[in-house]
N, C-alpha and C positions, 0 to 999 in steps of 0.2 A: 504494500500500500504506500502510495506516495505521501510523504510527510507534509510537503508544502501544499497549501490550498491554492488553487488557481481561481481567478475571478470568474464569476458566473457569466456565461454568454447569454443565457435566457433566464429572466427573473419573473416569476408569476406571483402576484400577491392579491389575495381577496377576490379571486375570480368567481363570478356568479353568472349562471346562464339560466334563464327562465323562458318557458314557452306558454303562450296563452292558447288554451284549447276550449272546446265546447263544454268540458267538464271542469273548467277552472284553470288556474295557473299551475304548471308543473315546474318545479325547481330541479333542473337536471344537474347543475353544478352549484355548490353552496359554500363558497368561501375557501377555495383551494389555493394553497401556497406551495411553491417548490422552486428550486434553482437547478440549472443544468449547465455543466461545464464542458469545455472542450476535452475530447478524449474519454468522456464518461458515458456510460449507459445507465439511464434511469428507467426503471420499469414501473409502469402504472398498471396495477392489477385490480381485479374485482370482477364480480358477476356482470352479466348483461343488465343494462339499466343503472349501473353504479355511477355513470357519468364520465367514464374514461374517454370515449370517442368525442363526446360533446365538449370536453375540455380541450382536446387536441384541435378540433375544428374551430373552436372559438379563438384560438391563438392566431389563426390565419384568416379569420373573418369568413369562414366557409359555412357557418350556420346562421349567418345574418339573414333576417327576413322580417316581414311586417308583424309577425306574431312572436318574434324573439326579442328578448331584452338581455343585453350582455354588459356587465360592468366589472369593475376591478382594474387591475393593471397587469400587463404582460409586456416586458421590455426585452428587446434583442439588441445588443450592442448599444444600450441606452435609449433606443428609439421606441416610443410607445406604440403598441399594435392595437390595443382596444380603442375603438373609435377612430382609428386612422382612416384617411381617405382611401377609397378603393384603388386609386392609381398607385398609391404608395404600397398598399398591401400586395398588389400585383407584382411589384418589384421584389418584395420579400418572398412571396410564394415561388419556390423553385430556385430563385436567385440566392437567398440566404438560408431558406429552410426547404429541404426536399420532403416530399410526402409519399410514403409507400402505403397504398390503400389495401384493405383486406382482400378484396376480390379482384385479382388482376384481370380477369376476363371482362368485368364491367368497367374497369379503369381504363382499358385500352379501347380505342375506337375500332370496331370490328371491320370497317371497310377500308382502313389504311394499313399499309405494311408497318411492321414494328420499327424498322429503321427510319422510316419517314416521320414517325411520331417522336422518336428521339431527336432527330434533326430539328423538328419544330421546336422542341423544348430548348435545344441549344441556341438556336437563332433568336428565340424570343428574348433571351437574356444576354446573348452575345451577338447583336445584330451585325457586327463587323465580320463575323464568320461567313465565308462563302459556302455555297451548298456542298461543294466537293470536300472542303475542309471539315464541315459539320458531319458529312457522311463518314469520313475517315474516323472522326472522333466517336461517332455512334458505334462503329464496328469495334473500335478500341475498347469502349466501355462494355460492350457485350462480351468481349474476350476477358476483360478484367473481372466480370462477375461469374466467370467459369462456364460460359455457354460454348459447347464445342461447335466448330464451324460457324463463327460469328458472322461471316459474310452471308451465308445462307440464311441464318436466323434473321438478319436485317431485312432480307427480302421476303420473309414469311409473314403471313397474316396471323393475328393473335391465336385464332383457333387451330393453327397448324403446329403450335408449340404445346408441349405437355404442361401440366399445372406448375411443376417446379421450374421449368424453363420460362414460363410466362412471369412467374414471380421474380426470377432473376432479371428478366428484361425490364420489369417495372422498377426494380432497384436501380438498374442502369439508367433509366430515364430520370429517376429522382436525382441521381448524381450528376447528370449531364451538365447542368449550369455550375457545378462545383460549389454546392452550398456549404455553409458552416455547420448547420444542424440538420438532423434527419429525424422525421417522425415516422415510425413504422407501426401502423395500426393493424394488429393481429396478422402479421405477415405470414404466419405458418398455420393458421387455422384450417383444418380439414385436409392438410397435406399428409402424405405418408410419413411415418416416423423417420425413414431413411432420407427422404427429400427434406423434411423439416430440419434434420441434423445438418444437412448441407447448407441450407439457407442460414441457419444460426451461425455456422462457422464462417460463412461469407460475411454476415453482418459484423461479427467480431473482428474479422481481418480488416474490413474497411474502416471500422471505428479506430482500430489501432494504427493503420497506415496513414489515414487521412486526418486523424485527430478530430473526428466528427463528434459533436455533441448529439447523442442519440436518445430520443424518447421512445421507448418500446412499450406499446400497449398490448396487453395480453391477459388471458384468464388462466394460462397454463403456468403453474408455479415451477414445474420442471424446466420450462424454457427460461424462466427468470433465474433459476439457480445456475444454469449453464452460461448465461449471457450477461447478466446485469451486475453493476457495481452497487447501486442503491435501489431500493424499492419503496414505492408509496402504495399503500393498500386503500382502495376507495370503496365506500359503501354509501348508497343513497346520496350521492353528490358530494360527500365529504371524505377527506383523508383521515382514516381512523388509526393508521399506524405508518410510520416511515423510519427509514434508517438504512444502514449497511445491510446488504443481503444476508451475510453470515449472522449478524446479530438478530435480525428479524426472524430468520428461519430457525435458528437454534433456540432463541428465547422470545417467542412471540408473546406480546403483552395483551393484545386485544382478542377476545373470544372469537370474533369473526375471522381473524387471521388464522387462529388455531383450527377453526372449522374448515377453512380452505385447504390448509396443509393436510388435514386428516382425510380430505376427500380425494386427494391425488392417488390414482391407482398405482401400486408399486409391486414389482416382481418379488421383492424380498419380504413382503408382508404375509404372515401366516393366514390361511383362509379356513373358515369353518365350512367344510364341505357338506352339503345337504345330501341326504339319502335320496336316491332316484329310483322311481318305479320302472320296472322293466316288464314288457310283455313277453309272450312266448317266442316271438321273432321280431326282426327289425320292422319298424314302421315305414321307413323309407330306405330303398335300396337303389343305388345308381351304379351302373357299370358301363364303361367305355363311352361316356358321354362326349360328343363332339359337336362343336359349333364353330364354323369358319365364316368369315365375311369376305366377299370379293373386293379387291381394290380395282377401281376403274381408271383407265388411262384417258386423258382428255376430258371432254364434256361428259355430263351426266349420261349414263347409259352407254358409254364407250366400251371398248374391248377390255376384257379382264387382264390386268397387268400383274396380278398376284393375289394372295389370300392372306388375311389376318387370322392366325390360329388362336382365336380367343379362348376356346376350350378345346383341349386336344387329348381326349381319351381318359377322363378322370372317373374315379369310382369312389363312392362313400356310402356309409350306412349310419342310420340314426334309429335308436330304439325308442320305444314309447317312454315319454318322460325324460328323455336324454337331451343334452345340449351339446351340439358340435360347433366349434368355432372354425371359421374359414378365414385365414389371414393371408396377407400378401400386399404388395405395392399396387398402386393404381395401374391398370393395364394388365394385371396378372390373370384376369378372367373371373374374378369372384362374382361380380354382379351378373355377368352373362350366364355363369353356371346356375345361379339362383333363378334367373328368368327362364332359362331353358328347362329347369326341373319343374317349374310351375306351368310350363308351356306358354309363357307370355311371349317368348320367341321360340320358333320351332327348331328343335335340335336336328343336326344333319345325320347323326347316328347315335346308337347306344340304347340302353334299356333304363327306364325309370319305373320302378314299382312302388306304389303307395298302398300299404296294407295288403300286399299281394296282388293288386290290380295293376296291370301294365298300362302306363299312361300314354306312351308314344303312339299307340294305335287307336286310342280312344276317340270316338267322334266328339265334336264340340258340345253337343247337347249333354252327353253323359259326363264329359269333363267339367262342364259348368256346375253340375250337381255335386260332383266330387270336390270342387274347389271350396265348398262350404267347410271342408275339413282341413284345408290348406290355405292359410292367409299370409299376407305380407305386410310388414312395416317398412315404409320407404325411408331413404336417407334424409330427404329434405321435406319436412312436414309442410313448409310454406308452399311448395309447388305441388304437393300431393293432396292438398285440401282445397276444395273449390272456394275461392274467395267470395263468391256471390251467395253462397249458401250458409245458413246458420248452422252451428255445431250440431244441434238436434237432428237436422236433416241429413248431415254428413254421416253421423253415427248410425242413423236409422236406415241408410241406403241399402246395406247388405240384407237387412231384415225384410225390406220391401221387395228387393229384386228376387229373393228366394221364397217370397210368400210366407215367411215365418210368422209375422205378427202384423197387426193393424190396429188402428183406433187406440183405445186406452191401454191395451196390452203393449202396443208399440212404444207408447210414451213411457210406460213403466219400465220396459226393458232398456230404453235409452237412459233413463235416470239411473238405473242400476249399473249400467256400464260406465257412466261418468263417475259414479261413486267408487266403482272398482278400481279406477286408475287415479283416484285422489282428487277428482274435480267435483263440483257441486251441480246438482240438477238444475240450478238456476242458470248455469253456464250454457244450457241448450239454446238460449235465445241470443247468444252473442256470435259475432263473426270471427273467423280465424285471426284476422289482423289485431284483434283486441286481446290476444293472448301472447305470453312470452314464448320463446323457442321451446323451452322445456314443456310448457303446457300444451303447445301445439303437438309435440311428440306424444304426449299422453292421449290427445284426441285421436291421433293415428293408431295408437295401440288399442284404444276403446273400439274403434271401427273394426280393427283386425279381430277382436275377440267377440264381435257381435254374434257370429254364427257358431260359437263354441267350438273352435277348431281343435284338432289334435296336434297339428304342426304349424308353427309360426316361423316364417322366414324373415329375419331382421337384417336389413341391408344398411349397414353403417348407421344405426339409429342414434348414436351419441357422438359422432365424429366432430360436429360443429358446436357442441354444447359446452357451457361452463363446467368446470370440474365438479362443483357442488351439485348442479343440475344433473350432470352425467351420473354422479353417484346415486342420486335419487331414482333415475330411470333404471340403472343397473339393479338397484335394490327392488324396485317395482317388478322388473322382469323376473327376478328370483322368487319373489313372493307369489306372483301369478303362476309361475311354473309349479311351485310346491302346492298351491291351493287347487289349481285346475288340472294338474297333471299334463301340462303342455310339453311338447318337444320343440326345441329350437334349432334352427340353422342360423347361426349368428355370424354375420359378416363384419369384419373390421380390419383396419390396418394397424391398430395399436394392440399388440399382443398382451400388454398388461391389463387392458380392459377385458379382453377375451378370457384371460385366466380367471377373472372374478366371476364370469358368467357360466363358463362351459366346463364340461367334464372331459372332453377330448378336443384336441386342436389338429386341424389339417392345414398345411402351409402350401399355398399355390404360388407358382412362378411361371410366367410365360405360358399359361394355359394348362400346366401340368401340376400334379401333386408331387411335391418333393419330400414331404415329411408328414407323418401322422402318428399320434399317440396320445396317451393320457396327458392332460393339461400340465400337471405338475412336472412330469418327466420332460416334456418338450421345453418348458421354460427353464428348468434347472439344468438339464443336460442335453441341449439340442445337438443332433448328429450332423445336420447339414450346415455348411458354411453360410448359406443364404439365411437360414433361421437364426444362426448366431449373429449375423449382421442386423437382422430385424430387432433382436433383443438388445443388442448393444446400442441401438439408436434411440431406444425409449428414454426420454428425458427423466432424470432422477431429481427430486426436490432436495438435493444436497449441494450446498454452495461449494464451488471448486476453490481449492486453496490458491491464494495469490490472485484471485480474480478482481479484487476490489481496486478501483481506480481512484481518482482525486476526490477528496472530501471537502 
């Protein structure tokens, strides 16, 4: 730790952000103070709705609007940002402070090439740069953030890059005008643990080499432990605890901080294993499952130029009341395998037997009836719930479609389902956007349980949730499994989460199963190098020695 304190580059005092809504004034940020110094990483942590992002946006005037009220002080290099004219803020944005947004896909313009967008950022703040010079600089930046073949990446559209590569390109664009400070808003949320580890190493290297003052916004305390020098914990718009990462993590004073730390899934934490019911035979048997997608050359519908082997001959078995975890990086074939098992996409080959019935040759009419026993919880509850329908109608839909209930009985069943997942019957009259991310996931689980299925396929159900909400959903799934005798096929990229839910783990890579076994054995003594790499990439909420920077 550096003994001498460096002067603060960014000083925030008494920051308050309020929004006027139909239901009254919402105080999103309520008197936040912090300093940020060159070469330092300050992590702002807390659950969704705690005010982290509202704080960061207010610094650059990005949440100004007719219904917003922002006061307090935020100074960079002595210049006041709160209330500053838009023209002055435009010079600060990008020029002095770079911003890495949470979702790179929405941060990039989908109709422009990646390189062109980085060139635009360079020339906006360095108008003397010629187009060719700016293009060379863009390629140099893409190379600096670790993108292989940066020339090709510069000519690619955002959708042609993987999630990790898009996030790297977004960091390159934020660094293009050579800012003094960097705000990274949840830069690794929903990324694979291996890709997340790469992005964190990249941010740490850039911070060290460029002496950036970095404000890292995250809900993942494992990320904080591996990346940050200091941490400020936010709740309900206030900072409830702040200090050096090592001090806060080893001796947390606030009960909220202690609860956040306790909620982090850990591979070294002993688990109380529930007894699981088993039938006479497997409930689900999959053998030799294959699903390939053609690659077309030229325009849509052109000749086939190759095939993507999304699922390439996998097999698995799940007993009644058993939970099998399917883990692997994005693109490993996990989601395609689940959709093929439920015949939401048609498999090219293989056998799928559910309770002894072969599904691959089943006509749609019989398959639809059998789907009452096989339901799915999707990764993104926001996109899987109809925004125009109230929650009661959403949860009731399977009951209506299968003719199970109507009238008062339908209403009673919906109320019962909402209570089962920890919601209130009064919630039936609200719309999805009126709920938090964790509550929306509970609604998706209630809908999946409506027909009292025997197998529930959970596709990344907690990947984008706060650790505390994630812990609640994991506990809920365990409780429902025990009470209702459910079997789970649980898909995730975080093996620590899978270990808390599942009896067995199967690891996928490039469409194939590379390892399978009891969850404790796979996590404690993985045989495959790929599995070892997945486990090594899981962030651990233990501060690294020597990480602390200037204070």
